[in-house]
C-alpha positions as CSV (number, residue, x, y, z in Angstrom):
1,M,0.0,0.0,0.0
2,I,1.3,3.4,-1.0
3,I,0.9,6.0,1.8
4,D,0.0,9.6,0.9
5,T,1.2,12.6,2.8
6,N,-2.1,13.3,4.4
7,F,-2.1,9.8,6.1
8,V,1.2,10.6,7.9
9,I,0.0,14.1,8.8
10,D,-3.2,12.6,10.3
11,L,-1.2,10.1,12.3
12,L,0.9,13.0,13.7
13,R,-2.3,14.9,14.6
14,G,-3.6,11.8,16.4
15,R,-6.7,11.4,14.2
16,K,-8.6,8.3,15.2
17,D,-9.4,7.2,11.7
18,A,-5.8,7.2,10.7
19,R,-4.7,5.4,13.9
20,E,-7.4,2.7,13.3
21,K,-6.4,2.3,9.7
22,L,-2.8,1.9,10.7
23,E,-3.7,-0.9,13.1
24,E,-5.9,-2.6,10.5
25,L,-3.0,-2.5,8.0
26,K,-0.6,-3.8,10.6
27,Q,-2.9,-6.7,11.5
28,K,-3.1,-7.6,7.8
29,R,0.7,-7.3,7.5
30,E,0.2,-5.0,4.6
31,P,3.5,-3.5,3.4
32,L,3.4,0.3,3.8
33,I,5.4,2.2,1.2
34,I,5.9,6.0,1.1
35,P,6.8,7.6,-2.2
36,P,9.5,10.2,-2.6
37,G,7.0,13.0,-3.2
38,A,5.3,12.4,0.1
39,V,8.6,12.3,1.9
40,F,9.5,15.6,0.3
41,E,6.2,17.2,1.4
42,L,6.6,16.0,4.9
43,K,10.2,17.3,5.1
44,V,9.2,20.7,3.7
45,G,6.4,21.0,6.2
46,K,8.4,20.2,9.3
47,P,12.1,19.8,8.6
48,G,14.0,18.0,11.3
49,D,10.9,16.8,13.1
50,E,11.7,13.7,15.1
51,E,8.1,12.4,15.0
52,I,8.1,12.5,11.2
53,D,11.5,10.7,11.1
54,K,10.2,8.1,13.5
55,I,7.1,7.3,11.3
56,L,9.3,7.4,8.1
57,G,11.6,4.9,9.8
58,N,8.8,2.4,10.0
59,L,7.8,2.7,6.4
60,S,9.4,1.3,3.3
61,R,10.5,3.9,0.8
62,A,9.9,3.7,-2.9
63,D,12.7,4.9,-5.1
64,L,12.1,7.4,-7.9
65,T,12.8,5.2,-10.9
66,P,12.6,6.1,-14.6
67,E,9.5,3.9,-14.8
68,I,7.8,5.9,-12.1
69,E,8.8,9.2,-13.7
70,K,7.3,8.0,-17.0
71,E,4.1,6.8,-15.3
72,A,3.8,10.2,-13.5
73,A,4.3,12.0,-16.8
74,I,1.6,10.0,-18.5
75,I,-0.8,10.7,-15.7
76,R,0.0,14.4,-15.9
77,R,-0.5,14.6,-19.7
78,N,-3.8,12.8,-19.5
79,L,-5.2,14.9,-16.6
80,E,-4.1,18.2,-18.2
81,A,-5.6,17.1,-21.5
82,D,-8.9,16.6,-19.7
83,G,-8.6,20.0,-18.0
84,K,-8.4,18.3,-14.6
85,P,-4.8,18.8,-13.3
86,I,-3.6,17.9,-9.8
87,S,-0.4,19.0,-8.0
88,S,3.0,18.0,-9.4
89,I,3.9,16.0,-6.3
90,D,0.6,14.1,-6.6
91,Y,1.5,13.0,-10.1
92,L,4.6,11.4,-8.6
93,V,2.5,9.8,-5.8
94,A,0.0,8.4,-8.3
95,G,2.7,7.3,-10.7
96,T,4.4,5.4,-7.9
97,A,1.2,3.6,-6.9
98,R,0.3,2.7,-10.5
99,N,3.9,1.6,-11.5
100,L,4.2,-0.6,-8.4
101,N,0.6,-1.9,-8.9
102,E,-0.3,-0.9,-5.3
103,K,-3.3,0.8,-3.8
104,L,-2.9,4.4,-2.7
105,L,-4.1,5.3,0.8
106,S,-5.3,8.9,0.8
107,R,-8.1,11.2,1.8
108,D,-7.6,13.3,-1.4
109,A,-10.6,12.9,-3.7
110,H,-8.7,14.2,-6.7
111,F,-6.8,10.9,-7.0
112,G,-10.2,9.5,-8.3
113,R,-9.4,11.4,-11.6
114,V,-6.4,9.1,-12.2
115,E,-7.4,6.3,-14.5
116,N,-6.5,2.8,-13.3
117,L,-5.4,4.0,-9.9
118,R,-6.8,2.0,-7.0
119,V,-7.4,4.4,-4.1
120,E,-8.4,3.4,-0.6
121,R,-9.7,6.2,1.7
122,F,-9.5,6.2,5.5
């Protein structure tokens, strides 16, 4: 499962729905993977934050590969052609999930615009 930035932020804020989802995923032994774009957003928001580093230390990290870059570019071209763009970082997040054939865990409804992206909300 690919983890979006908002899930980590909600964990840091102590949101019940995020904590419950984390416990559910742990019980299922679901691999939790954070894409480089989400790591970037977290580090920009609170650089040097020990809580963020602790959470990141418990997640697998996806590498930014040429295949993910290509997938993100395809997603961007398609959404912009449809007049429904999303943020640059979110293209990378969606590209990571699609390339790795993983679900994306996010609260962001705009990921629903991305064709063939499996999104799980929490």
